[in-house]
MIMAR-520776 format. One line per 5 residues: number of its first residue (from 1); their letters; for each residue x, y, z of N, C-alpha, C. Coordinates in steps of 0.05 Angstrom, whole numbers, padded with zeros to 5 digits. Each point is the difference from the previous one (the first is absolute). Layout:
% residues N
NUM = a = X,Y,Z,X,Y,Z,X,Y,Z; ...
% end
This chain:
% residues 264
1 = mnare = -00609,02720,03503,00015,-00012,-00023,-00015,-00025,-00008; -00005,-00003,-00026,-00015,-00023,-00009,00018,-00017,-00018; -00005,-00026,-00001,00014,-00017,-00018,-00007,00006,-00029; 00019,-00004,-00018,-00006,00005,-00028,-00020,-00021,-00009; -00017,00009,-00020,-00019,-00019,-00011,00014,-00021,-00017
6 = psess = -00011,-00025,00002,00012,-00021,-00017,-00003,00008,-00029; 00020,-00009,-00016,-00001,00007,-00028,-00023,-00015,-00014; -00008,00010,-00023,-00022,-00013,-00014,00005,-00029,-00007; 00025,-00006,-00005,00006,-00028,-00007,-00001,-00019,00023; 00002,00010,00024,-00001,-00016,00024,-00025,00003,00017
11 = asypv = -00019,00016,-00010,-00023,00006,00016,-00018,-00024,00005; 00002,-00020,-00016,-00017,-00024,00003,00010,-00019,00022; 00025,00005,00010,00011,-00017,00020,-00003,00013,00027; -00003,-00016,00022,-00002,00011,00027,00026,00013,00009; -00003,00022,00014,00024,00015,00009,00008,-00009,00027
16 = astvv = 00025,-00009,00004,00010,-00009,00025,00004,00024,00019; -00015,00000,00023,00001,00023,00017,00027,00005,00012; 00015,-00023,00006,00026,00003,00011,00020,00015,-00019; -00004,-00006,-00026,00018,00013,-00020,-00008,00029,-00002; -00025,00006,00000,-00009,00028,00000,00011,00016,00023
21 = tasqv = -00002,-00013,00023,00010,00015,00025,00030,00004,-00002; 00015,-00020,-00010,00028,00003,-00003,00007,00022,-00019; -00014,00001,-00022,00005,00021,-00020,-00006,00028,00011; -00022,00001,00016,-00006,00027,00012,00021,00008,00020; 00010,-00019,00016,00021,00006,00018,00025,00010,-00013
26 = lefig = 00008,-00015,-00022,00024,00009,-00015,-00003,00027,-00012; -00024,00006,-00012,-00004,00026,-00012,-00001,00023,00021; -00011,-00007,00024,-00001,00020,00021,00029,00007,00010; 00016,-00021,00004,00028,00004,00008,00015,00016,-00021; -00006,-00007,-00026,00013,00014,-00022,-00006,00029,00000
31 = ergrv = -00025,00007,00006,-00009,00028,00000,00012,00015,00023; 00003,-00013,00023,00009,00015,00025,00030,-00003,00005; 00013,-00019,-00012,00028,-00003,00004,00007,-00020,00022; -00010,00006,00024,00003,-00019,00022,-00024,00004,00019; -00011,-00021,00010,-00025,00002,00017,00002,-00020,00023
36 = vpqei = -00016,00005,00021,-00003,-00019,00022,-00026,-00015,-00005; -00003,-00023,00012,-00024,-00016,-00004,-00026,00014,00006; 00000,00017,00021,-00025,00014,00007,-00010,00018,-00022; 00019,00013,-00014,-00007,00017,-00022,-00015,-00016,-00023; 00010,-00024,-00005,-00012,-00016,-00020,-00028,-00009,00009
41 = tnalr = -00002,-00009,00025,-00027,-00007,00011,-00020,00023,-00003; 00009,00024,00007,-00019,00023,-00001,-00008,00007,-00029; 00021,00000,-00018,-00005,00008,-00027,-00015,-00019,-00016; 00005,-00025,00003,-00012,-00022,-00016,-00025,-00012,00013; -00004,00007,00025,-00023,-00011,00016,00000,-00030,-00001
46 = vnrat = 00024,-00010,00006,00004,-00029,00002,00008,-00006,00029; -00010,-00022,00011,00006,-00006,00028,00030,-00005,00005; 00008,00005,00024,00029,-00001,00007,00013,-00027,-00005; -00015,-00022,00005,00011,-00026,-00004,00007,-00005,-00031; -00019,00009,-00016,00005,-00003,-00029,00023,00016,-00009
51 = vhrtl = 00002,00025,00009,00023,00018,-00007,00026,-00013,00009; 00002,-00009,00025,00025,-00013,00010,00007,-00024,-00016; -00020,-00017,-00006,00005,-00025,-00016,00010,00007,-00028; -00013,00020,-00012,00008,00009,-00027,00029,00010,00000; 00006,00018,00020,00027,00011,00002,00021,-00022,00005
56 = htles = -00007,-00019,00016,00019,-00022,00005,00006,-00016,-00025; -00021,-00006,-00016,00002,-00014,-00025,00018,00016,-00020; -00007,00025,-00004,00015,00017,-00018,00029,00003,00008; 00005,00001,00027,00028,00002,00009,00015,-00026,-00006; -00013,-00023,00005,00013,-00025,-00004,00007,-00005,-00030
61 = lnyis = -00017,00013,-00018,00005,-00002,-00029,00019,00022,-00010; 00009,00017,00018,00020,00021,-00006,-00012,00023,-00017; -00026,00004,00002,-00013,00023,-00014,00003,00025,00018; 00000,-00004,00026,00003,00022,00018,00020,-00007,00022; 00011,00020,00013,00017,-00004,00023,-00007,00018,00023
66 = rtpdg = 00008,-00009,00024,-00008,00014,00025,00024,00018,00009; -00006,00024,00008,00021,00018,00011,00001,-00005,00030; 00021,00009,00013,00004,-00004,00029,-00023,00011,00016; -00013,00021,-00009,-00023,00011,00015,-00027,-00013,-00006; 00000,-00022,-00015,-00024,-00015,-00004,-00016,00008,-00025
71 = afglt = 00010,00018,-00016,-00013,00008,-00024,00008,-00018,-00023; -00015,00001,-00021,00005,-00017,-00024,00004,00016,-00025; 00018,-00008,-00017,00005,00012,-00025,00004,-00020,-00022; -00002,00009,-00025,00004,-00018,-00022,00029,-00007,-00004; 00006,-00024,-00011,00028,-00007,-00006,00005,00003,-00030
76 = fhlfe = 00025,-00005,-00007,00008,00001,-00029,-00011,-00024,-00015; -00011,-00019,00014,-00012,-00024,-00015,-00021,00009,-00020; -00016,00019,00008,-00021,00011,-00019,00013,00014,-00024; 00022,00014,00006,00014,00013,-00022,00011,-00021,-00019; 00010,-00022,00010,00010,-00021,-00017,-00022,-00011,-00018
81 = lgtsv = -00024,-00004,00012,-00022,-00010,-00016,-00008,00020,-00021; -00001,00025,00008,-00007,00021,-00020,00020,00001,-00023; 00025,-00003,00006,00020,00000,-00021,-00003,-00023,-00019; -00007,-00024,00012,-00005,-00024,-00017,-00023,00004,-00018; -00020,00015,00009,-00023,00006,-00018,00008,00016,-00024
86 = lhshn = 00017,00019,00004,00009,00018,-00022,00017,-00018,-00020; 00016,-00017,00011,00016,-00016,-00018,-00016,-00022,-00014; -00020,-00010,00014,-00018,-00020,-00013,-00016,00012,-00022; -00006,00026,00002,-00015,00014,-00021,00018,00011,-00022; 00026,-00006,00002,00020,00008,-00020,-00002,00031,-00006
91 = lvdpa = -00001,00015,00023,-00003,00030,-00002,00026,00015,00003; 00014,-00005,00022,00022,00017,00008,00025,-00004,-00017; 00009,-00026,-00002,00026,-00005,-00012,00001,00010,-00030; -00019,-00006,-00017,00001,00008,-00028,00000,00031,-00003; -00010,00014,00021,-00002,00028,-00003,00023,00017,00013
96 = risli = 00015,-00014,00017,00019,00014,00017,00021,00015,-00014; 00012,-00011,-00021,00022,00015,-00015,-00011,00024,-00014; -00024,-00002,-00012,-00012,00023,-00014,-00008,00021,00021; -00009,-00008,00023,-00007,00019,00022,00025,00017,00007; 00022,-00013,00005,00024,00014,00008,00010,00018,-00022
101 = qlsea = 00000,-00010,-00025,00010,00015,-00022,-00017,00026,-00005; -00026,-00003,00003,-00018,00023,-00003,00004,00020,00021; 00005,-00008,00025,00006,00017,00022,00025,00016,-00006; 00020,-00014,-00009,00026,00013,-00006,-00003,00020,-00023; -00016,-00007,-00020,-00003,00017,-00024,-00016,00025,00006
106 = tgctv = -00020,-00002,00017,-00018,00023,00006,00011,00016,00024; 00015,-00013,00017,00009,00014,00024,-00022,00001,00021; -00020,-00017,-00003,-00023,00000,00018,-00005,-00028,00012; -00018,-00001,00019,-00009,-00026,00010,-00018,-00013,-00020; 00003,-00026,-00003,-00017,-00015,-00018,-00015,-00021,00018
111 = nhgvl = -00026,-00001,-00001,-00016,-00019,00015,-00012,-00021,-00019; -00004,-00024,00012,-00011,-00022,-00015,-00025,-00008,00017; -00024,-00001,-00012,-00023,-00005,00015,-00020,-00019,-00015; -00018,-00013,00016,-00019,-00017,-00012,-00028,00007,00011; -00021,-00009,-00013,-00027,00003,00010,-00006,-00020,00021
116 = yedrv = -00008,00009,00023,-00006,-00018,00023,-00023,00012,00017; -00023,-00014,00000,-00023,00009,00016,-00008,00028,-00006; -00001,00007,-00026,-00009,00026,-00010,00018,00022,00009; 00026,-00006,00005,00020,00020,00006,00026,-00007,-00015; 00019,00018,00001,00026,-00004,-00011,00018,-00012,00023
121 = lyidk = 00012,-00022,-00003,00018,-00012,00019,00029,00003,-00011; 00016,00013,00015,00029,00004,-00008,00015,-00025,00006; 00013,-00011,-00021,00015,-00025,00003,00030,00003,-00003; 00008,00022,-00011,00030,00005,-00003,00004,00029,-00007; 00024,00009,00005,00007,00028,-00007,00030,00003,-00003
126 = ssppg = 00009,00021,-00012,00028,00007,-00003,00004,00030,00000; 00017,00009,00017,00006,00029,00002,00029,00006,-00004; 00007,00022,-00012,00028,00008,-00003,00013,00004,00028; 00026,-00004,00003,00013,00004,00026,-00005,00028,00010; -00007,00003,00025,-00004,00026,00012,-00026,00014,-00007
131 = ylqld = -00016,-00014,-00015,-00025,00013,-00010,-00020,00003,00023; -00013,00023,00001,-00020,00005,00020,-00024,-00018,-00003; -00006,-00015,00021,-00022,-00020,-00001,-00027,00014,00003; -00015,00002,-00022,-00026,00013,00001,-00023,-00018,-00005; 00006,-00025,-00005,-00022,-00018,-00009,-00004,-00023,00021
136 = ktvge = -00017,-00018,-00008,-00007,-00023,00018,00022,-00021,00001; -00001,-00016,00021,00019,-00022,00002,-00013,-00026,-00009; 00016,-00020,-00006,-00009,-00026,-00008,-00018,-00012,00020; -00023,-00010,-00009,-00020,-00012,00018,-00023,00019,00007; 00003,00025,-00005,-00021,00020,00005,-00019,00001,-00024
141 = tdplh = -00023,00013,00003,-00018,00003,-00022,-00010,00029,-00003; -00011,00006,-00023,-00010,00027,-00006,-00026,-00003,-00016; -00016,00020,-00001,-00024,-00001,-00017,00007,-00003,-00030; -00018,-00010,-00015,00005,-00004,-00029,-00005,00027,-00015; -00021,00016,00008,-00008,00021,-00017,00018,00025,00000
146 = ctslg = 00019,00002,00018,00017,00024,00002,00029,-00006,-00002; 00008,-00024,-00008,00028,-00008,-00003,00006,-00007,-00028; 00024,00005,-00011,00005,-00008,-00027,00001,-00030,-00003; 00009,-00014,00021,-00001,-00030,-00001,-00029,-00009,-00002; -00017,00012,00016,-00028,-00009,-00001,-00013,00006,-00026
151 = kalla = 00005,00024,-00011,-00011,00006,-00026,00009,-00017,-00022; 00026,-00007,00000,00012,-00018,-00020,-00013,-00028,00002; -00005,-00009,00024,-00014,-00026,00003,-00029,00001,-00009; -00015,00021,00009,-00028,00002,-00008,-00003,00004,-00029; 00016,00017,-00013,-00004,00007,-00027,00002,-00023,-00020
156 = fldvs = 00016,-00020,00007,00005,-00023,-00018,-00016,-00025,00008; -00018,00002,00019,-00018,-00022,00005,-00022,00000,-00021; -00013,-00023,-00002,-00024,-00002,-00016,-00020,00022,00012; -00015,00013,-00017,-00018,00021,00009,-00020,-00009,00021; -00011,-00024,-00003,-00019,-00009,00020,00013,-00005,00027
161 = erdai = 00025,-00009,-00001,00015,-00004,00026,00007,00026,00012; 00008,00019,-00016,00006,00027,00009,-00024,00013,00014; -00023,-00002,-00015,-00024,00013,00011,-00010,-00013,00025; 00004,-00027,00003,-00007,-00013,00024,00016,00010,00024; 00026,00005,-00005,00016,00011,00022,-00008,00027,00007
166 = ldrie = -00005,00017,-00021,-00010,00027,00005,-00026,00001,00015; -00017,-00020,-00003,-00025,-00002,00015,00006,-00005,00029; 00022,-00014,00006,00005,-00007,00028,00016,00020,00016; 00017,00016,-00014,00018,00018,00015,-00012,00028,00003; 00010,00014,00019,-00008,00028,00004,00021,00018,-00012
171 = lapvt = -00008,00019,-00016,00018,00019,-00013,00006,00023,00020; 00012,-00007,00022,00003,00020,00022,00023,00019,-00007; -00003,00026,00007,00021,00020,-00004,00022,-00004,00018; 00025,-00002,-00010,00024,-00002,00017,00014,00027,00000; 00001,00013,-00023,00010,00028,-00002,-00020,00015,-00016
176 = patit = 00002,00027,-00002,-00018,00016,-00017,00000,-00009,-00030; 00022,-00013,-00008,00002,-00008,-00028,-00012,-00027,-00006; -00008,-00016,00021,-00011,-00026,-00005,-00025,00001,-00017; -00001,-00018,-00019,-00025,-00003,-00017,-00021,-00015,00016; -00022,00012,00006,-00021,-00013,00016,-00025,-00004,-00017
181 = drkrl = -00001,00009,-00024,-00022,-00003,-00018,00004,-00025,-00017; -00018,-00018,-00001,00004,-00026,-00015,00003,00005,-00030; -00016,00018,-00011,00002,00005,-00028,00028,00011,-00007; 00010,00018,00016,00026,00012,-00005,00022,-00021,00003; -00003,-00018,00020,00019,-00021,00004,00001,-00019,-00024
186 = iedle = -00024,-00007,-00010,00000,-00018,-00023,00013,00013,-00024; -00005,00026,-00004,00013,00014,-00022,00030,-00001,00003; 00010,00003,00025,00028,-00001,00006,00011,-00028,-00006; -00015,-00020,00008,00009,-00028,-00005,00000,-00006,-00030; -00019,00010,-00015,00000,-00004,-00029,00024,00014,-00013
191 = ltrer = 00007,00023,00010,00024,00014,-00011,00024,-00015,00007; 00001,-00012,00024,00023,-00017,00008,00003,-00023,-00019; -00022,-00013,-00006,00001,-00023,-00018,00009,00008,-00028; -00008,00023,-00009,00007,00010,-00027,00029,00006,-00002; 00011,00014,00020,00029,00008,-00003,00019,-00020,00012
196 = gysvd = -00011,-00019,00017,00017,-00021,00011,00012,00005,00028; -00004,00023,00010,00010,00006,00028,-00020,00017,00015; 00001,-00002,00026,-00018,00014,00018,00015,00022,00015; -00015,00020,00010,00012,00022,00014,-00015,00005,00026; 00014,00002,00022,-00010,00009,00025,00011,00028,00004
201 = nqeva = -00017,00020,-00005,00009,00028,00000,-00006,00012,00028; 00016,-00008,00019,-00003,00009,00028,-00027,-00007,00012; -00010,-00024,-00008,-00026,-00009,00008,00000,-00017,00025; 00023,-00011,00007,00002,-00016,00025,00017,00015,00021; 00017,00018,-00010,00016,00016,00018,00008,00026,-00015
206 = lelrc = -00003,00023,00014,00007,00025,-00011,00030,00001,-00006; 00008,00013,-00021,00029,00002,-00008,00012,-00026,-00009; -00018,-00020,-00005,00011,-00026,-00010,-00014,-00007,-00026; 00015,-00006,-00021,-00011,-00007,-00026,00011,-00028,-00007; -00017,-00017,-00011,00007,-00028,-00006,-00010,-00007,-00028
211 = vgapv = 00015,-00017,-00013,-00007,-00009,-00027,00003,-00030,-00001; -00022,-00014,-00007,00000,-00029,00001,-00007,-00014,-00027; 00006,-00025,-00002,-00006,-00016,-00023,-00004,-00029,00007; -00015,-00015,-00014,-00007,-00029,00007,00020,-00019,-00010; 00001,-00022,00015,00015,-00025,-00008,-00022,-00020,-00008
216 = fdpdg = 00005,-00014,-00022,-00020,-00019,-00010,00011,-00029,00002; -00018,-00019,00006,00008,-00027,00002,00001,-00012,-00029; 00008,-00025,-00003,00002,-00012,-00027,-00026,-00001,-00015; -00023,00002,00014,-00026,00000,-00013,-00010,00028,-00007; 00017,00020,00005,-00007,00028,-00006,-00018,00013,00021
221 = lvksa = -00002,-00012,00023,-00016,00012,00022,00018,00016,00019; -00010,00022,00010,00017,00016,00018,00006,-00016,00025; 00025,-00001,00008,00010,-00016,00022,00009,00018,00023; 00013,00022,-00006,00011,00018,00020,00004,00027,-00014; 00014,00018,00015,00006,00026,-00012,00025,00011,00014
226 = fsvsg = 00014,00017,-00015,00022,00016,00010,-00009,00029,00002; 00012,00015,00019,-00004,00029,00001,00026,00014,00006; 00005,00022,-00014,00022,00017,00007,-00011,00022,00018; 00011,00004,00023,-00010,00018,00020,00021,00020,00009; -00007,00026,-00003,00019,00020,00008,-00012,00027,00006
231 = padqi = 00015,00019,00010,-00010,00027,00006,-00012,00013,-00025; -00021,00015,00003,-00013,00012,-00023,00018,00020,-00014; 00019,00011,00014,00019,00018,-00014,00022,-00015,-00014; 00002,-00027,00004,00019,-00016,-00014,-00014,-00014,-00024; -00024,-00011,00005,-00016,-00011,-00022,-00020,00021,-00007
236 = tpdrv = 00009,00019,-00016,-00017,00023,-00008,-00020,-00009,-00022; -00021,00015,-00005,-00018,-00008,-00021,00013,-00003,-00027; 00020,00016,-00006,00014,-00002,-00026,00016,-00026,-00002; 00008,-00011,00024,00017,-00024,00000,-00017,-00025,00001; -00026,00002,00006,-00017,-00024,00003,00001,-00018,-00025
241 = pevgr = -00004,00010,-00025,00001,-00018,-00023,00027,-00016,-00002; 00022,00013,00006,00026,-00013,-00001,00001,-00023,00021; -00010,00007,00025,00000,-00021,00020,-00019,-00023,-00007; -00023,00008,-00012,-00019,-00020,-00009,00012,-00019,-00020; 00016,00009,-00018,00013,-00018,-00020,00020,-00018,00014
246 = mvmka = 00014,00011,00020,00020,-00016,00014,-00013,-00022,00017; -00022,00006,00014,-00013,-00021,00015,-00013,-00020,-00017; -00011,00008,-00023,-00012,-00019,-00019,00021,-00019,-00011; 00024,00011,-00006,00022,-00017,-00010,00007,-00021,00021; 00002,00009,00025,00008,-00019,00022,-00022,-00021,00003
251 = taevs = -00025,00007,00001,-00021,-00020,00004,-00002,-00019,-00024; 00005,00012,-00024,00000,-00019,-00023,00022,-00021,00001; 00023,00008,00012,00022,-00019,00004,-00009,-00022,00018; -00014,00007,00022,-00009,-00020,00019,-00021,-00018,-00012; -00019,00011,-00015,-00020,-00015,-00014,00013,-00021,-00019
256 = arlre = 00020,00009,-00014,00015,-00018,-00019,00014,-00022,00016; 00011,00007,00023,00014,-00020,00016,-00019,-00022,00010; -00025,00010,00007,-00020,-00019,00009,-00009,-00019,-00022; -00001,00011,-00024,-00008,-00017,-00023,00022,-00021,-00005; 00026,00009,00002,00022,-00019,-00005,00000,-00023,00021
261 = rsad = -00005,00008,00025,00000,-00020,00021,-00023,-00020,-00004; -00022,00011,-00009,-00023,-00017,-00005,00004,-00021,-00022; 00016,00009,-00020,00005,-00016,-00023,00021,-00022,00006; 00016,00003,00021,00022,-00019,00007,-00013,-00026,00009
% end
């Protein structure tokens, strides 16, 4: 496991090794759920003293907690920080009512996602009571090229920014329906931009069809996206345009709400 590369904006500054080690430890625990110090030492190739010192510091700051058997797991403190990020970016609250109303109107799960590290990060969702959970949970990520959220985000980026992302990501097949040819994907993104909504036609999961649309910030830049996600026999090809209009109406409401808040 390697530390993430410093961002371009911070690359001119020296990287604090203790911070890098702490972030590696947190990410490793997050991936495994709960770990003992020896697992961290082996995986990160960091000496035992450094691992124990880092764990002690993170525990004292309430980022991790120790179980009776000596293993460590993440605490809800990181969740609190993550939630504050969403609120500071003005993402969840302005969209919540439209998210719920769209879920009720379509009878399907509605996901809210953002572009994060060349993937879709799910930041909120709403499902009808008793609805079969077929999709991702908040905090998880999915590829851009095979999800309606990802396509909605990619399609409305500046072309140069879109192409830069496509240069970096792998168009890996997830199902037999996944678009893995760059030319075909660009054609699909151009169609998405033309009609205003994207379609995941069983490309990320068989028997699941999703329809997405972008949310724009006050400057007209794509900020996030909604997707309506449901069984393919519920969101049939004939019903896709109707669902597309519904999700576009919902995201337009959110975009308008963001403009109003910006003007206040």
